[in-house]
N, C-alpha and C positions, 0 to 999 in steps of 0.2 A: 700389300704384301700378303701372299697366300701361305698360311700355316696349316699343316695337316690337322693339328689339334683343334682347329676352329671348325672343322667340318664334321657333320654328324656321321657316326659310324666309322671314324678313322681307325679306331682300335680293332676293328674286325680283321684288318690285314694281317697283323702279327698273330692273332689268335688262329685265324684260318691256316696260316702257314705252319704254326706249331702243330695243329691237328694233322695237317697233311704230312709233316715230317714224322710225326709219331707213328703213322701207319707203316713207315719203312721198317720199323723194328718188328713188325708182325707178318713179314713176308714168309710164306712157307717154302722151304727148299724142296725142289724136285728130287727124285731118286739120285743118289750119289753114283758117279761113274768116273772111272779112271781115264784121264786124258792120255791119248796116244798120238803118235806122229805118223803121217803118211808122206810119201815122197812122189814127186812127179817131175815132168820136163815140159817146157814150153818152147815151141819152135814156130817159124814162119811156114807158109805153104810150100816153100822150097826146101824145108828141112833145116834151115839155119837156126841155131839156138838163139833165143831172145833173152838178153840179160836185162836186169832191173825191171822185169814185169812184176806187177803187184798181184798177189794172190791173197784173197780174203775169205776166211771161213765165216760166213754170216750167221751160222748156227750158234757159235760161242764167241764171235767177234775176235778171232785171232787173225794174224796177218803174217805174210812172209814175202820176200823179194827173191827173184831168181838170180843165180850167180852167172858168171860168164859162160857157163856151159848150158844155161837155160834151166838148170835144175833147182828145185826148192824142197824144203821140208817144212811142213806146217802141222801145228797141234790141232787135234780134233777129238771128238768123242766117238761113240759107236757109229754115228753117221755124220756127214758134213755136207753143207751146200757151199761150193767154192765159186767165187767170182774172180776171173782172171782178166786183167786189162793192162795196157800200156799205151803211151802216146802213139798215134798213127795206125792203130790196129783195132779191129772189132773186139768187143768184150765177149768172153766165153763164160758159160756157167756149166757146172758139173756137180752131180750128186754122187758121193762116194761113201763107202764105209771103211772103217779102219783095217779091215782084214783083206780088202781088195787091192789089186795092183792097178794103179792109174796108168792108162795109156798116154802116149805123148799127146799134149794139147796143142792144137794148131790154131794160131790166130791169123785172121785175114785182114788185109788192108781195109781201112774203114771208109765209109761214105759220109757225107755231111750229116745225113739223118742219124746214123748210128752214133756219131759224136754227141748229138743232142741227147740221145737215149742214155748214153753213158753218163753224161753230165747230170741228168735228172736223177739217175740212180745214186750217184755219189752225193747229191744234194740232200737226199733223204737220210743220210747218216748224220749223227749228232756232231755238233761242233766241239763238244767236251768229251774227254776220255781220261784215262790214266796210264801211267807208264808200266811197261812190262817188267817182270822180275829182273831180267838181264837185257841190257841194250848196249851192244858194243863192249866197251870196257867199263860200263856203269852198272851198279847194282841198286835196284829200287825195291826189292822185296821187303814187305812189311812196313813200307813208308807211306805217309800221306802224300799223294801226288795228284796233279791235274795237268792235262794237256789241252790247250786251246788251239783248234785248227782255224786260223784267221780267215782263210778263203771261204769258209762255210758260214761266216757271220754276215748278216745284213746290218751294217752299222756305218757310222761316220769314220771311215778308215783314213781319210785325208788328214784329220787332226787326231786320230787315235783316241776317240772319246773313251776314257778309262772305264766308266760304268757300263758301257756297251761291250767293249772288248773283253773285260774280265767279269762279265755278268754272271757266269756260271762257276766262277772260282769262289768257294765259300769263305766267308769271314773277312774279306778284304775291305779296307777303308781307303778313301782317296782324299787327297788335297786337290781340289779342282781349281784351275786357273783359267786364264784367257790368253794363252801363249801358243796356240796352234798345235798343242801336243808335243812341244819341243822337249819337255821334261816329264818323266814318269814319277808320280808321287803316290805310292801304294804302301799301306801298312796293314795292320790287323793284329788281333790278339794283344792289344795294348801297346803296339809298336808304332812309333811316330811315323806317319807316312812321308815326311819331308824327304824328297829326292830318293826314296826307296833305300835309305841308308842302313836299314836293319836287315836287308837281304844281301846275299852275294849275287850281284847282277853280272850276267855273262851274255856274250853273243857267239853263237856257234861253239860254245864250250869254253871260252876264254874271258878273263876279267875285263870289264869296261869302265869300272868306277874310277874315281880320281886316285884313291889310294886305299887298297883293301883294308889296311889296318888303321892308318892315321886319318883318313878322310874318305870313308866309304860312300860318298854321295855320287849319284848318277846324274851328271849334267848332260850326258848323251843318252838318248833313247832311240833305238832303231825305229824307223817309221813303219807303221802298221802295214802300209802298202808293200813293203819289202820283206815282211815276215811271213813265213809259212806256218810255224807253230810256236807257241809259248809254253814252256815247261815250268811248272811251279811245284817245288818240292819243299815241304815244311821242315821244321826244326831239326829232324834227324838227318838232314842233308849235311850237317856239320862234318860228318866223318869223311866225306869225299870232297867237299867243296869249301870248307872253311869252318869258322867257329860261330857264325852269326846265329842269333836267336830266330830270325825270320825264316832262314833256309835259303833256297835257291830260286832265282828267276832267270831262265835261260831262253834267249831269243834265237830260234832256228831260222836262218834266212832262207829265202826261196832257193831251191836247187836248180841247177842248170837244166834247160829244156833238153829233151832227147832229140829234138830237131837240130839241123845244122845251124839255124838261127831263128830266134823268136824275139819279137819286139812288142813291148807293152807301153802305151802312152795314156796317162791319166791326167786330166785337168779338172780342177775343182774351183768353183766360185761359191762364196758364202757371205753371210752377214758381216757387217763392219769391215768391209774391204778385204775379206779373206780371198786369197788366190794361192793355189798350190799347183805345182807341176811335178809329176812323177814319171820318169822315163827309164825303162829298163831294157837291156839287151842280154840274151843268153843263148847258149847253144852247145852242141857236142859234135866233135869231129874225131872219130876213132878214140884214141886214148886221152884226148884233151877236151876239157869242158870249162865253161866259164859262166858267171852271172855278174852283172854290174848294173847299177842304177845311179841316177842323179835325182835329187829331190830338192825343190825350191819352194819356200813358203814365205808369204808376207801377209800382214794384216794390221788393222788399226786398233783392235780391242774395242770394248764397249764403253770404256771410260775415257775421259780426257787424259792427255799425257801418256797414252799407251799406244805403242806400235812395235812391230817386230819384223825381222826378215832373217832367213836362214838358208844355208845350203848344206847339202849332205851328199857325199859321194861314197860309194861302196863298190869294191870289186873283189870277186872270189874266183881264183884260178885253181884248176885241178888237173893233175896228170896221173894216170894209172899206169905205172911201169909194168905191172903184171896183174893177174887176177887177185893177187894177195897183197900187193904193195901199192900205195898211192900217196901222193904229196899234195897238200892244199895250202894255198896262200890267200890271206885276207888283208885288205887295207881299207880303212875308213877315215874319211875326213868329214868333220862336222864343225861348223861355226855359225854363231848367230849373235845378233845385237838386238837388245830389247830396251825400249823406254818404259819405265815402270811408274804407275800413278801413285804408289804408296798405299798405306793402310788408312783405315777409318776408325773412329771411336764408335761405340754403340749408338750414341745419339746421332752422329753423322750418317751411319748406315740406315737408321730408321727414318731420318729426314729425307735422304736422297742417296741411295747407294751408288748412283752414277757419278757422284762428284769426285774431285781430286784437288788437293792443294799442294801437290809436289810436282814441280815442272822440270827438275834437274836430276832425276834419278835414272841411272843407266846400268845395264848389265850386259857383259860380253863373255862369250865362251869360244874357245878354239880347241878342237879335239883331233888328235891323230893317233889311230890305233893300228897295230901291226900284229899279224899272227902267222906263223909257219908251222904246219902240222904234218907229221909223218905217221901213217897208219900201216900196220903190217899184221897179217894173219898167218901165224906159224902153222896152225892147223885149223880145222873147223871148230875146235874147242879152245884155241889159244889165240887171244887177240892182244895186240900191243899198240900203243900210240904214245908219241911224245910231241909236245908243242912248245914253241918259243914265242913269247908275246911281249909287246912293249907299248908304252903310252908316252906321248909327248903332248902335253896339254896345258891350258891355262884358263883361269876364270878371273874376271875383273869386275868390280863394282865401284860406282862413284855416285854419291847422292847425299841428301840431307836426312839424317836418321834420328832426329830428336824423338824421345819418347813422348813428348807433348804433341801427339798426333794432330790435334785440332789447331795447333799453333801454326802461324804462317812461316814459310821459309824466309829467313832474313837475307838470303842472297850472299852469304859469306862463303868461306872455304867449305868444301864438302868433304865427307868422309870417304877415303879411298882404301879399298882392300884388294890386294892382288895375290893370287895363288898360282904357283908354277908346279906342275906335276910331271916328273920324268921318272919312269919306273920300267923295269923289265923283269922277266922271270921265265922259268921253264917248269913244265909239269909233265910227268910220265906216269903211265898206268899200264899194268899188265893183268889180264884176267885169264884164268885157266879153269875150264870146266872139267870135272872128273866124275867118275862113277864109283860108288860104294854100295854094295848090296843091290845092284840094278837101279839105284837112284842117282840121278845126275845132280851134283852139287857144283859150287863154283867158288873160287878164291880170287880175291882182288887185292893187289898191292900197288901202292903209288907213292910218289914223292913230289914235292913242290919247293922250288927256290924262288924267292921274291925279293927284289932289291929296289929301293926307292930313294931318290934324292929330291926332296920337295922343299919349296920355300913359301913363306907367308909374310906379306908386308902389309902394314896398316899405317896410315898417316894422312896428312892433309891433301885433298885434291883441289883442283882449280875452283875459282869462284864463278866460272862461266856456267852455261846451261847446256853445253854440248857433251858428247861422249868422249871426254878427254880423260884418259887413264894414266896421265903423266903425273908423278908426285909434284906437289907445290910447296915443298918444305921451305924454300927461300921466301915465298910470299907469306907463309904462315908457320914460322919457326916454333911457336908456342902452342900448336894445336894439341888438344888434350890426349887423344888416343894415337900413340905412335909406338910401333914395334917392328922388328925385322928379324926373322928367324929362318934357320935351316932345319929340316926334319929328315935326317938320314935314317931309313928304316931297313932292317934285314929280317927276313922270315924264312925259316927252313921247317918244312912239315913232312912227316911220314904218316901214312895211313894204310889200313888194311881192313878188309871185310871178308866174311865167308858165309855163303849160303849152305847151311846143312839141311839137305832134304831128307827128313827122317821117314817120309812116306810120300806117295804121290800127292797127298793133300796137305801135308804139314811141313813148313820150313822154319828154321831158326837162323837169324842172321846177326851175329855179333860183330862189332867193329871197334876199332881203336885208332885214335889219332894222336900223334905226338907233335907238339908245337914248340919251337924255339923262336921267340920274338925279341928282337933287340931294337929299341927305339931310342932316338936321341933328339934333344931339343937344344939347339945352339943359337944364341942371339941375344937381343936386348929389348927392353921396353923402357919408355921414358915416363917417369912419374912427375906430372906437371900440375901444380895447384895455382889458382889465381884468386885474387880478392874480388869483392863485389864490383870493383871498377874495371876488372879485367887485367889488372897488373899481375905479373908472375911473381909469386912469393916462394915457389919451390920448383926446381927443375933439376932432376937427377936422373942419370942413366943407370939402369939396373941390368947387369949382364948375367946371363944364365947359361950353364952348360950341364945339362942333365942327361944321364944315361940310365936306361932301365932295361934290364934283361930278365925275361921270364922263360921258364921251362915247365911244361905241364902236359898231362895226358887228358884226352877227352874219350869217354867210353859211351857206347850205345848198343842197343839190341833191338831187333825187330822180329816179330812173330807173324806168320801168315798161315791161315787154315782155310782151305777151299773145300767145303763140304760137297759142293756140286761144281759142275763145269761153269756155272754162271754166277757164282757168289763167292765172296771172300771175306773172312774175318781177319782184321789186321790190328796189330798193336805194336807200339814202339816207344822207347824212351831214350833220350840222348842228352848228354851234357852240352852246355853252350857257354860261350865266352865272348865278351866284347871289350876291346881295349879302349882306353881314353883316346879321344881324337884331338886334332889340332885345335878345333873350336872349343873343346872341353878345357883346354889348357890356357889358351892365350887370347884369341881374337876377342876384342872388346866392342861392346855396343853400349850406348848411354844407359845408365841405370842398372847395368849388369855387373855383378861381382862373382869371381870364380874362387872356389875353395882351393887353397894351395895344396891341400892334401888329397885332392880328388884321385880316385883309383879306379881300376878296371871293374867291370861287371861280370858276374858269374851266375850260373843257374842251370836249368834243364827244361826241356819240353817233352811232352808225352801225348800220345794219341791212342784211342781204342775205337775202332770203327768197323762198319759193315758196308761193302760196296758190291755192285754186281748189276745184272740186267735180266730182264725177262724177254727172251728172244731179242727181236729188234724193235720191241714196242715200248719198253720202259727201262730206264737205267736209274740207279740211285747210288748215293754215297752219303752216309751219315756217321757221325763220330762225336765223341766227347774228348776234350783235351784239357791240359793244364800247362801253364807256363809259369815257372817260378824264377824270380829275379832276386839275387843277392847283391847288395851294394848298388841298387838301381840309381842311375844318374838322372837327375831332374832339376827343376827349378822351383823355388818357393820364395815367399816374401818374408823378409826379416830386416831388422835394423842393421845397417852397414857395419860389419865387424871391424872395418878399418877406421872407424870413427866418422864423425860428422852428424850422426843422429838421424840420417835420412833412411827411409825404408827403400830397399833395393831388391831386385831379383837376384837370388843367390843360387848359383849352380854348384851342386855337390852330390855326394852319394847319399841319397835320402834314406835308404834302408832296404828291407826285404818286402817284396810285393808278389802277389799271385794273381794271375788272370786265368779264368777257367770258363768253359762254356760248351754248348751243344751246337754243332753245325750240321746242316742237312741240305742235300740237293736231290731233287727229283726231276727227271727229264722224260716226258711222255711223248712218244711219237704217235700222235693220233691217227695220222694217215696210214702208218704201218699196222695199226690196230684194226681199223675198219675199212681201209681202202688199199690194202696191200698190193692188189693186182693193178692198180692205176699208177703208172710211173709219172703221170703228169701232175698228180696232186701231192702237195706237201702241207702238213700241219703238225706243228710241235708246240708243246707247252712246258715251261719249266718253272719251278719254285726253288729259290735258293735263300735259306734263312740261317742266321747265326744269332743265338741267344747267349749273351756273355755277361759275366760279372767279374769283379776284381776288388782287391783290398790291399792296403798297406798293412802288413802284419806286424812289422817291427821297425821302429825308427827312433833316432835321437832328436830329430827335428820337432819343434813344438807344433801341436794341433794338427798332426798329419796321420797318426796311427788310426786305422779304421776307415780312412778316406778311400774313395775310389781312385784307381789308377787313371792317369791321363789317356785320352784317345780311345776310350772303351765305351761305345754305345751299347746299351742293353739289347737293342733289337737292330739288326742289320739285314733288311729284307730286300730281295730283288726277285721280280717275277716278270715273265714275258711270254710272248707267243710269236711264232713265225708261220706264215701261210704262203703257199706258192701254188701256181698253176702254170705248167709249161715253163716258159722262160721268165715268168714274173714271180717275184718274191717280195714279201712285205713283213716287217716285224714291228712289234710294239712292246715297250718295256716300262716298268715302273720300279723305282727304288725308293725305299723308305728307311731312314736312319734316325733313331731316337737321339735325344740330347746326350752330350758328352762333355767332360771337363777337359781343360787344356793345361791345368797346373795341379800340383799335388795338394795345394791348399783347398782345392775344390771351390775356387772363387766363383761367385755369381756376379754378373755384370749389372750395374745400375746405370741407366742411360744418363742421368744427370750428374752422377758422381764419377763415373769411370771416364776419365779424360785421356786414357792411354789406349784402350782397345786391345791391349796385349793379353790380359788375363780375363777369364770369365768362361762361361759355358758356350758351346756351339749348340744352338737350339736344334730341335728335331726338324727334319725337312723331308719332303718327298719331291721327286722329279721324274717326269715322263719323257720318253723319246720314241719317235717313230721313224722308220727308214724303209725304203723300197728300192728294188732294182729290176731292170728288164734287159734281157740279152737278145740280140738279133744278129746272127752270123758272128762277125768279129767285133761288133759294137755292143757296149754295155752302158746303160744309163742308170745312174744312182741318184737318189735325192732323199732328203729327210728333214725333220725338224727336231732339234734338241731343246729340252725344257719346254715341251709343248704348251703347258699351262702358264708359262711365264712367271714362275715362282721366283721370289727374291729370297735368297738364302746365302749362307757362306759355310765353308768347311774348314777354314783355317784362321787362327789368330797368329800372325807372324811376330816373333820377338826381335827380328832384325830384317835383313833383306828377304823379300822385296817389300816389306812394310816399313816400320812396324805397324801393328794394328790389324783390324779386320780386313781380309781380302775377299771381296764379294765374288760369288760365282756368276757365270754368264746367265743373262736372261734368255728369252726365246731367241734362237738363231736358226737360220735356214742354210742348206747347202745343196749343191748339185754337182755331180761328177760325170764326166764323159770319158769312157775308156775305149781304146782301140787296141786290139790284140791281133798281131799278124804273125 
């Protein structure tokens, strides 16, 4: 087993990163200059206006898109270097100044050679950026935001390797599994990564989690091969997108090709029987456009009793009634079945992390998502959209979940948990830009209605070894964990934000969100006790019908100061909220007791940072942040308050906790620094580091005050480089994460005494990945090695499914992908 701490000089990585990050604070600003707008028009050689052409000002990295008349307006300084391009036409470049009149820009039909030149030029742009102050009906001014352009990454996209895809998003932590990228598990800033449940997860702007309030876990994750961009907005996103402490993760799917039809076929082979197929078709014909894909995955996993297969279908249909009005429809189908090898104790992991003693654990998901969106532009400064979305989904698990991880499966009835999620909603937004004292400001108002009728069942499953999700109550009437509940939820939210532009450089953006949340829990659970011989001595049914209604406001404010065209100081603070979930209330696992008085979490997040770029050579984003939790929900060990004298895991509101830290990203485009005139050559280097601390400030639980918060590594470092020549690109990346605790007791694991594997530290680890790609005409070949040094490590101690116990991360794996694009 390779541990970074055993290698000489391991400590230099964090220190070097800290020094590198510190330099960001001493960047000298160039002379201030007011940003101005210039207008132009793009046409074909025949004089026909070209709509949807991309216009990029490489001087200050602003962008615009031409409208149906081929016209555009783009922000620039005193001078600007414009790059104009669109599918099927040659790229044009133009140097202008803000006081000049731009003549019509004519684009010519491209040849194969110019397509390659355009592609190389775009590849020299960074894969990471941040959101504009205003984007459609969204406001991001003064917020901590990042945008990942997936197509510019050289990474294992077939399984969406998280540490590669999100390498330049600061502060994120991951739960890494071996399930082909079927689920996204990201956290950060002391937030549990499990199924990204502390973020509001969306696809093309609509919710995709099981239940935004009662069960905000993301069992469906869009495949990286179908995603164009990933937007990450931190805690202050609560005002527009919900109440979550984590903020927003929004997957923007690929847009339809401007060609009448375009076909992409990707096939991947990898270690441990991995096979994936990704097939997409898209096109545009007059006012109608579409994008659709089918994604199939299968694999065996690197441990015994592990395999999976999945299918994912997505279709996006668009119709532009006029230049100002368009209708969009999305449908997503996702289902998969996975056999799970269970968790390990610390001793088992160190003896042989490849072992498994669970042969009957299964997990199944079926997801159906719908969304209909109408967009209308009243004027150039007034945008409106309304969308109607719905989910019909289920998740089912069956297996042996004993906390005695090292014990053999007795082959009796298994634990069965079934969840059904049926919800729908509507969300409308209106944004009006207006001018006061020659400064353009903007007002956003919106509303959301969300209704859910969800169910949760727990009881005995069959004694077989197959994926049978049918209840076996007749065979095992006295099974200990039995419950059946309905969870009808209703949520109405109103929100508003306003950008007050006090000068060309300074904006203040206050916001307010009103929430009405009505949750109900209707059902029963059975209290069953047996004697040592297994005879039932108590069997009672306890019915519950609980209604909880909450009304509250969340407030926030963001500040943005741009002393130059290429730098921005930003600050924000926002209140956050998280309601208790279904699993916080009822779902039982062996050895777990839930506080009957458990209640919602409240708190706030704040950021102060500096971001910007030096021409097209170096970009940076560095900030300090704080996240305060009141009534933080967690687990700790205590004697069972219900009697019996046994020590159990107790889930309750632990108390008040704070997480704070310094995050920094530097992205250096070396090729643009020293080889700017050579379009064939690409070389970039990035360093992404988060230094974090945390404490429990106040608690009534014993021996917890002053402890570290769970899931908070002190150092979270990612660094990597990408090199390319012509159509060849290669990348290498290293991630180092220091140790972290998994429970509020800050338990440390003892290999000989810890027979559970549920509590204890996650030791520090590092992992390296390399990937490469080569493009020839319509063919692209990709290959790579994940976990190059074959380190044995883990990122999660599961308290229930798919464990319980330690879940090892993958050892060294290989993959190769063949893509054909026509």
